[in-house]
N, C-alpha and C positions, 0 to 999 in steps of 0.2 A: 504494500500500500504506500509506503514511504517513497519507493522508487517511482510509482505512478504519479504521486504528487510532485516530485522533483521534475519528472519528465514534462508534466503539464505546465509547470512554472517556466521551464526552459522554452517550451514551444510558445508560450504566451509572450515571454520576453523577446524571443527572436522575431515573432510576428509583429510585436509592437515596434521593435527597432527597425524592421524592414518597412513598416508602414510610415514611420517618421522620416526615414531617409528617402523613401519612394516619393515623397511630396516635394523634394528639393527641386528647384528650377534654376537654371542659369538665366540671369537677366543680363542681356547684352545692351549696353548703352553706348552712346557716342562718347568719344574722349572729351574730357573737360577742356573747353576752348581756352581756359585760362591756366591750364596745366602747363608743364614744360613745353616750350615750342619745338616743333620738329625742325630739322635742318632743311633750309630752303636755299636753292641756288637762284640768284637773280637771272643769270643768263640761261640756265637750263630749265627752270621751273616757271618763272614769271614772264620773261620775254615772250615765250610761245603763247601764253594766255593773253597778253596785251596785243600781240600781233594778230591773233585770230579774232579777238573780240572788240578791240578798241582802236588800233592803229589803221583804220580804214579811211579811204578817201572821204573827206568831209567831216571826219570825226577827229580823233587824236593823232593825226598824221601831220607831217611838216606843213605849216601854213594853215592848219586847222585849229581846233580847240586846244587850249592848254590843259594839261601838259602834253607835250609831244611824246607819244608812246611808241614811236618807231624804234626798231632794233638799235640803231646807233645813238639815239637821243634819249631813250626812256630813263636810264639811270640818272643822268644829269638833270633832266626835267623834273623828275620826282623828288630829287634831293636838293632843290634850290631853296629850301626853308619854308615852303608853303604847304607841301603835300604830305610830308612824313614827319611824325612826332614820335621819336623813339622813347621819350620819357613817359608819354601817355599814349600808347599805340591806338587806343580806341578813339582818340581825338585827332588822329591823322585824317586829313581831308580825303586822301585816296581810299582809306578804309571806310569812312563814312559814305563816300560816293558809291562804292561798289555794293554797299549794304543798303543804300537809299535809292536815290533817283536813277542811278546807273545799274541797279541790280539785275535788270532784265538782260543786260549785255554780258554779265558774268553770273549766270544763274547757278553754277556749281558751288555748293557749300565747301567742297574740298579746295577749289580754286580760291575762294574767299579766305579760307583758313591759311592757305599758303601765303597770301599777301599779308595777312595779319601776323603770321609767325615770322615772316621775313622782317617786318617792322620790329617785332619783339626781339629779334636777334640782332638788332642794331642797324638794319637796312644796309648790309654789306654789299659791295660791288663784287660779287662772286659768280 
């Protein structure tokens, strides 16, 4: 009888343990946008984004709207003291524009995060 009682308790404990762990769910969330910034290359990551979405005729091309985001001029145009604020990245004009009135031109959240992380990394010419 004692063995039956011990066996029943073990079955109950194992069943309870399996039931509790069986309810566990992985919750996948996006990375914290204010967590450590990812490494971003201006030349390899941002210039293609600007070339494809912004540096078009009549937009942010030479002779068009400021800043000039063509391949040869993008870095200098963005870092003239108006568009990038490395101390408070969210106050950078380029960050505010791509998340505001120009958000339809750069719709990808990943591309926006690359711009934000580049600013948070000190806006290097890399």
